[in-house]
C-alpha positions in Angstrom: -2.8 93.9 84.8 -2.8 95.7 88.1 -1.9 94.4 91.6 -5.6 94.7 92.6 -8.0 91.8 93.1 -8.8 90.3 89.7 -12.1 89.2 88.1 -12.6 85.5 87.2 -14.6 84.5 84.1 -15.8 80.9 83.5 -17.6 79.8 80.3 -20.5 77.4 81.0 -20.8 75.3 77.8 -24.3 73.8 77.4 -25.8 72.6 74.1 -26.6 75.3 71.6 -26.7 78.0 74.3 -28.5 78.7 77.5 -31.8 80.0 76.1 -34.3 77.2 75.8 -34.8 77.9 72.1 -31.1 78.3 71.3 -31.0 75.3 69.0 -33.7 76.8 66.8 -31.5 79.8 66.3 -28.4 77.8 65.6 -27.1 77.7 62.0 -26.3 73.9 62.1 -27.8 72.1 65.1 -26.1 68.8 64.0 -22.7 70.2 65.1 -23.9 70.1 68.7 -23.1 66.4 68.8 -19.5 66.7 67.4 -16.3 67.5 69.2 -15.7 70.6 67.0 -18.6 72.4 68.8 -16.9 72.1 72.2 -13.4 72.7 70.8 -14.5 75.9 69.0 -16.1 77.3 72.2 -13.2 76.3 74.5 -10.6 77.8 72.1 -12.6 81.0 71.8 -12.8 81.3 75.6 -9.0 80.6 75.9 -8.3 83.4 73.4 -10.3 85.7 75.6 -8.3 84.5 78.6 -11.2 83.0 80.6 -10.2 81.0 83.7 -12.0 77.9 82.7 -14.8 76.2 80.8 -17.4 74.2 82.6 -19.4 71.1 81.5 -22.5 70.3 83.5 -24.0 66.8 83.8 -27.0 64.8 84.8 -27.4 61.0 84.9 -30.9 60.7 83.5 -32.9 62.0 80.5 -34.9 65.1 81.4 -38.7 65.0 80.6 -38.6 68.1 78.3 -36.1 66.7 75.9 -38.7 66.8 73.1 -38.3 70.6 72.8 -34.8 71.4 74.0 -31.2 70.1 73.7 -31.0 68.4 77.1 -28.6 65.6 76.0 -25.6 65.4 78.4 -22.3 64.0 77.1 -20.1 62.5 79.7 -18.0 65.4 81.0 -14.8 63.3 81.4 -14.9 62.4 77.7 -15.5 66.1 76.6 -12.7 67.4 78.9 -10.3 64.8 77.4 -11.0 66.2 74.0 -10.6 69.8 75.3 -7.3 68.9 77.1 -5.8 67.9 73.8 -7.1 71.0 71.9 -6.3 73.8 74.4 -3.2 74.6 76.3 -4.0 77.1 79.1 -7.7 77.4 79.9 -9.0 75.4 82.9 -11.3 72.4 82.5 -14.1 71.9 85.0 -16.4 68.9 84.8 -19.4 67.7 86.9 -19.5 64.3 88.6 -22.0 63.1 91.2 -21.2 61.6 94.6 -24.5 59.9 94.6 -23.9 57.5 91.7 -20.2 57.2 91.4 -17.4 55.5 93.3 -14.5 57.4 94.9 -11.7 55.4 93.5 -12.9 55.6 89.9 -13.6 59.3 90.1 -10.3 60.1 91.9 -8.5 58.3 89.1 -10.4 59.9 86.3 -9.8 63.5 87.5 -6.2 62.8 88.4 -5.6 61.4 84.9 -7.1 64.5 83.3 -5.0 66.7 85.6 -1.9 65.0 84.4 -2.9 65.0 80.7 -3.8 68.7 80.8 -0.8 69.9 82.7 -2.8 70.8 85.8 -5.9 72.4 84.5 -8.8 70.4 85.9 -11.5 71.0 88.4 -14.3 68.8 89.7 -17.8 70.3 90.1 -19.3 68.2 93.0 -23.0 67.4 92.9 -25.2 65.2 95.0 -28.0 64.5 92.5 -31.4 65.2 94.0 -33.5 64.2 91.0 -36.2 61.5 91.5 -35.5 59.8 88.1 -31.8 59.1 88.7 -32.0 56.1 91.0 -33.8 54.1 88.4 -30.7 54.1 86.3 -28.5 52.7 89.1 -30.3 49.6 90.4 -33.6 51.3 91.5 -34.6 52.3 94.9 -35.7 55.7 96.2 -33.9 59.0 96.2 -31.8 59.5 99.3 -32.7 62.3 101.7 -31.1 65.7 101.5 -29.1 65.0 104.7 -28.0 61.5 103.6 -26.8 62.8 100.2 -24.5 65.4 101.9 -23.2 62.9 104.5 -22.3 60.6 101.6 -20.7 63.5 99.7 -18.6 64.5 102.6 -17.2 61.0 103.0 -16.8 60.7 99.2 -14.7 63.8 98.9 -12.5 62.9 101.9 -11.8 59.5 100.3 -11.0 61.1 97.0 -8.6 63.6 98.6 -6.9 60.8 100.5 -6.4 58.9 97.2 -4.9 61.9 95.5 -2.5 62.1 98.4 -1.7 58.4 98.4 1.4 59.2 96.4 3.8 61.8 97.8 5.0 64.4 95.4 8.5 62.9 95.4 7.3 59.2 95.1 8.5 59.1 91.5 12.3 58.4 91.5 12.9 57.4 87.8 16.5 56.5 88.6 18.0 54.8 85.6 21.2 53.9 87.5 19.5 51.9 90.2 16.6 51.0 87.9 14.1 52.1 90.5 11.0 53.9 89.2 9.3 54.7 92.4 10.0 54.9 96.1 7.5 52.5 97.7 7.9 54.2 101.1 6.3 57.3 99.5 3.2 55.5 98.3 0.6 54.6 100.9 -2.7 52.7 101.2 -5.5 54.8 102.7 -7.3 51.9 104.4 -10.6 53.8 104.5 -13.6 52.0 106.1 -16.5 54.3 106.6 -20.3 54.6 106.6 -20.7 54.5 102.8 -17.3 53.4 101.4 -14.5 50.9 102.0 -11.4 51.8 99.9 -8.0 50.4 100.5 -6.0 52.4 97.9 -3.5 53.6 96.9 -4.3 55.3 93.5 -2.5 53.7 90.6 -1.2 56.9 89.2 0.9 59.7 90.8 -0.3 62.7 92.7 -2.0 65.2 90.3 0.1 68.2 89.2 -2.2 70.6 91.1 -2.0 68.3 94.2 -5.7 68.2 94.1 -7.9 69.2 91.1 -9.8 72.4 92.0 -13.0 71.6 93.9 -16.2 73.3 92.7 -19.7 73.2 94.3 -23.1 74.7 93.5 -25.5 73.8 96.3 -27.1 76.7 98.1 -29.1 75.0 100.8 -27.8 75.3 104.4 -26.3 71.8 104.0 -24.8 72.7 100.7 -23.3 75.9 102.0 -21.7 74.0 105.0 -20.3 71.4 102.5 -18.9 74.3 100.3 -17.4 75.9 103.4 -15.6 72.6 104.2 -14.4 71.7 100.7 -15.2 74.2 97.9 -12.6 76.4 96.2 -15.1 77.8 93.7 -18.9 78.1 94.2 -21.3 78.5 91.3 -24.5 80.2 92.4 -27.7 81.7 91.0 -28.2 85.3 92.3 -30.6 87.9 90.9 -30.1 90.8 93.3 -26.8 92.4 94.3 -27.7 92.8 98.0 -28.7 89.1 98.1 -25.4 88.2 96.4 -23.4 90.2 98.9 -25.2 88.5 101.8 -24.6 85.1 100.2 -20.9 85.7 99.8 -20.6 87.0 103.4 -22.5 84.0 104.8 -20.3 81.7 102.8 -17.1 83.4 104.2 -18.5 83.1 107.8 -19.2 79.4 107.3 -15.7 78.9 105.7 -14.0 80.5 108.6 -16.0 78.4 111.0 -14.9 75.3 109.1 -11.3 76.3 109.9 -10.4 77.6 106.5 -9.4 81.2 105.5 -12.7 83.1 104.9 -11.6 84.1 101.3 -10.6 80.5 100.4 -13.6 80.2 98.0 -14.3 82.2 94.8 -18.0 83.0 94.3 -19.1 83.0 90.6 -22.8 83.7 90.0 -24.3 82.7 86.7 -24.7 85.6 84.2 -26.6 85.5 80.9 -25.4 88.4 78.7 -27.8 89.5 76.0 -25.8 91.9 73.9 -26.4 94.4 71.1 -24.7 97.5 69.8 -27.8 99.6 70.8 -30.6 99.0 73.3 -33.0 98.6 70.3 -30.9 95.8 69.0 -30.9 94.2 72.4 -34.7 94.3 72.6 -34.9 92.8 69.1 -32.7 89.9 70.1 -34.7 89.2 73.2 -37.9 89.3 71.2 -36.4 86.9 68.6 -35.4 84.4 71.2 -38.8 84.6 72.9 -40.5 84.1 69.5 -38.4 80.9 68.9 -39.4 79.6 72.3 -42.7 77.8 72.9 -45.1 78.9 75.5 -46.2 75.4 76.4 -42.6 74.4 77.0 -41.8 77.4 79.1 -44.8 76.8 81.3 -43.8 73.1 81.7 -40.3 74.1 82.8 -41.5 76.8 85.1 -44.0 74.5 86.8 -41.3 71.9 87.3 -38.9 74.5 88.9 -41.8 75.7 91.1 -42.1 72.4 92.8 -44.1 70.4 90.2 -47.2 72.5 89.9 -49.3 72.5 86.6 -49.4 75.8 84.7 -51.6 76.5 81.7 -51.9 79.4 79.2 -54.8 80.7 81.4 -52.2 81.5 84.0 -49.9 83.5 81.8 -51.0 87.0 82.6 -51.9 86.3 86.2 -49.6 86.7 89.2 -47.5 83.7 90.1 -49.8 81.4 92.1 -48.0 81.4 95.5 -51.0 79.7 97.2 -50.5 76.6 94.9 -46.7 76.3 95.6 -45.4 73.6 98.0 -43.4 74.7 101.1 -39.7 75.0 100.5 -38.9 72.1 102.7 -41.2 69.9 100.7 -39.3 70.5 97.5 -37.1 67.4 96.8 -34.7 68.7 94.2 -33.7 72.2 93.0 -34.7 73.6 96.4 -32.4 76.6 96.3 -33.6 77.5 92.8 -37.2 77.2 93.9 -36.6 79.7 96.7 -34.8 82.0 94.4 -37.6 82.1 91.8 -40.2 82.6 94.5 -38.3 85.5 95.9 -37.8 87.0 92.4 -41.5 86.7 91.6 -42.5 88.3 95.0 -40.0 91.1 94.9 -40.7 92.1 91.2 -44.4 91.2 91.4 -44.0 89.1 88.2 -46.7 87.5 86.2 -46.4 83.8 85.2 -45.5 85.0 81.6 -42.7 87.3 82.9 -41.2 84.6 85.2 -41.4 82.0 82.4 -39.5 84.4 80.1 -36.8 84.6 82.7 -36.6 80.9 83.0 -36.4 80.3 79.3 -33.4 82.6 79.2 -31.3 80.5 81.5 -33.2 78.4 84.1 -33.3 81.1 86.7 -29.9 82.7 86.3 -29.7 86.5 86.0 -30.1 88.0 82.6 -28.2 91.3 81.8 -29.4 92.8 78.5 -27.6 95.8 77.1 -24.8 97.2 75.2 -21.2 96.0 75.9 -20.6 99.0 78.1 -23.7 98.5 80.1 -22.9 94.8 80.6 -19.3 95.7 81.6 -20.7 98.3 84.0 -22.9 95.7 85.7 -20.1 93.2 86.0 -17.7 95.8 87.5 -20.3 97.0 90.0 -21.0 93.4 91.3 -17.3 92.7 91.4 -16.2 95.9 93.2 -19.0 95.7 95.8 -18.1 92.1 96.8 -21.2 90.5 95.3 -19.0 88.3 93.1 -15.4 87.3 92.5 -16.3 86.7 88.9 -19.0 85.1 86.8 -20.1 81.9 85.2 -20.8 83.3 81.7 -23.8 81.6 80.0 -24.4 83.0 76.5 -28.0 82.6 75.3 -26.8 81.2 71.9 -23.5 79.6 70.9 -21.1 80.6 69.3 -22.4 84.1 68.6 -23.1 85.1 72.2 -19.7 84.1 73.3 -17.9 85.8 70.4 -19.8 89.1 71.1 -18.9 88.9 74.8 -15.3 88.1 74.1 -14.8 90.7 71.4 -16.7 93.6 73.0 -17.1 93.1 76.8 -13.8 91.5 77.7 -11.7 94.4 76.3 -13.6 96.8 78.4 -13.0 94.8 81.5 -9.3 94.7 80.6 -9.2 98.4 80.1 -10.7 98.9 83.5 -7.8 96.9 85.0 -10.0 94.1 86.6 -9.4 91.3 84.1 -6.2 89.7 82.8 -4.7 90.5 79.4 -2.8 87.2 79.5 -2.4 84.1 81.7 0.1 84.5 84.5 0.4 80.8 85.2 -0.1 77.4 83.7 -2.6 75.7 86.1 -6.2 76.3 86.9 -5.1 77.0 90.5 -2.8 79.7 89.3 -5.5 81.3 87.2 -7.8 81.4 90.3 -5.1 82.5 92.7 -5.5 79.3 94.8 -2.7 77.6 96.7 -1.6 74.1 95.9 -2.6 71.8 98.7 0.2 70.5 100.9 0.7 66.8 100.7 -0.3 64.7 103.7 1.3 61.3 103.8 -0.8 58.8 105.8 -1.6 55.2 106.0 0.6 52.1 105.7 3.4 52.1 103.1 3.4 49.4 100.4 6.3 47.7 102.1 
C-alpha cells in the first residue's frame, strides 16, 4: 500500500451475472436461488479485498421476467447470510423510502451493523416504477419531487433513530445491576409531513454510528439529495469527460450542502469482459450475444427509452430520436434514459448496437479487453478524477468475478492504487469515511 489516494472496488451481485443472457451460460442455474451462490461470490470478493458487495432490489416483478433472472431476494435476508459467512467485506443493501417505514428500516440496518461488526451500508432508493404502488395498497406513483421530499424526511428520521442511543448508553454494571443509563437514551418525537415517529430505537447505536449511506439517483433532485446525505454514489457513466464533470458537480453540490466536497465516493458501474487475448475477448462477446435474444433486447431497450416499441425492422437503423419522449416526460429511469440518448447520439449507434450495450448491463459501461487493458482503463479513470472506484458488474458469475479477481486486481495492487489487505474492520474504515459524531436530542426516557 502507498499513502496515496486508494481505489475502491465494490461487487454488484445480481442473479447469474449482469449480461441479460447470463443464466443461459451458467453451469447450474438452480444454484441462483440458494444461499451458496451469494456466499461464494461474497467470499471471493473478500479474498480479493473488495470494499463491499452490493445487493439491489425492486418491490415488483419486472415484465421481462420470462427471459431473464429478474427475481429479487430481500436484501436484508441475503446480507444476514453474508454477515455470518464473511468477516471483513462490507455489505450494502437496497431499501426504498417510498414503500418502507423509517422505524423498521432503521432497526433492520442497525441490527445488521451490530451482527456484522460494523460492515453495513444502505443504498437509498425512491422507487419510481409505475407497477410498485399496486403492491402497497394501490394508488398512483408519487411525483419525482414528492418522492425526494419523502426520502429526505425518511433519512432524517432514520439518522435520529440511530442516534437515539448515545454511544455510552450501555452500562452493563453487574455491581449495581444496571444495564443501561436511561439518561443516555432519548425519544426523537418526530412529527413531520410524511412520518410521525416517537422512538427511541430498541437496540443500541450501530457500531459505525450510522451505516454507510449510498445513493444512485442522477437527476438534479437526486444529486441534491446525494449532496445532503450520501457517502457513496453509484452512477452510470460512459465517457470519462462526462464522469469528471459529474464528480465535480457532485462535489460543488456537497459543499453547498455544508459538507466537505470530498465527503462522497463516486463509483461508476463497470462491466469487465476479459480474455487473455483480444481475440478471446471478441469470442466471449459473440457468445454472450448469441445467447441473448433479439426480441428481448429490443423490449428492454424500448422500455429504457421511455416505453417506445421497437421491432426487428429497426435493428440496423439509427436510434429513432424523433419517437422518443422528452426527458421530463420520462417517469422512471430518467437519468438512464438521458445517458442512453447521449450515448446513441455521440457514437451514432444503430438500434442493434445500442441494444447490445443494454444487454451487457442495462446501460453501464462495458470495458472489453485483456487484464492489462482493463487495469489501464480503471487506472486512467481513477487518476483523472472520473471515479473514486468502481461498482464491478461481471457479465457472468462466478467466472467473470474470478477472472477479474485473479488477473486484474493483482495489476492494480502492483500499481499501488488498490489495497493488498484490509486496514480496518468496518465498511467506513475501508472507504476512508469518518464515524458520525453522536447528537443526543429529544426527551430522556426519565
